[in-house]
N, C-alpha and C positions, 0 to 999 in steps of 0.2 A: 872160126871164122875170125880173122883179124880185121878190124874197123880200118879203114884209111882215113888219114885226116884230111879236111879240105885245105884249099888252096890258102885261107885264111880265117883266125878264129874271132870273133867279136870279143873284143874288151870292155868290160861297163866299169864305172865308178860305184859298184856296189862293195860295201864293206872295206872300201878302200883300196882293193887290189883285185888281180887275177893273175891266177899262176897256168902259164904255158910253155912248152917246149919249145925252143928257139931254134934257129936254122943254125949249125955247126957253125961256130966264130963269129957270129954274128953280133954288131954294136946295136943291141935290142932296141934301145929307146928311139933310136933315127928310124926304124923300120915301121913303128906305130903311125897309124894314118887316122885323123888328122895329124898332123905334126903340132907339136907344142902341147898335147894334152897329159902327157907323162910327167908325172910329180917326183918318182923316184923307182929304180931298179934293184933288187936285192934277190939273192941266192942264199939257201942255207948250207954250211958247211958242215956235212954230217959228223967228219971226224973230229971236228973242233966245236961241236955242237953249238955253233954261233951264224949269226946271218951277216953277210957281207954286203957291202952296199957297191952296186955298180955305177949309179947314175943318180944325180940330185938336178933338178931345173934351176937350182941355185950355181951360177957361174963360179968356179973356184972350189966349189965344195969338195972335200976328200973323198975319195973313193978307194974301194979295195981291190977290183978287176975292173980289166975294158975289155975283154973278149970272153966268150963260153964255148965250153968244150962238148962233145956229142952228148946227146941226152941229159943236158944239164937242165933242170927247171929254175925259172925264172919266177918272180912275184915283180909283176910290172904294177906299179900305182898310178892310177890317172885320174884325172879330175872331171873327164866326160867319157861318153860312151865312143868307141873308135873298133878298129881293125888291126891285127898283127898275121903278117904273112909265116905261113908253116915252112913254107920252102917246097910242099908238094903241087907238083904241077899237073 
């Protein structure tokens, strides 16, 4: 039996990050509520064996990606508890 994802996932500032499956193509930092709690967004590139940066809360900081693909897990580092939409209705 497959479990259905809830419409939102809780994210917490526990150990500095939360790993979540994003809706396809979403700019994930802007999806977290309340706004402003995201410190950074990362993904692991398994073929290169490196983490890639997708967002930093410092304006102008260099990043490696700006969109995500289907079934791409992200590490969203937050400074406080919040929620993230899964895209499930």
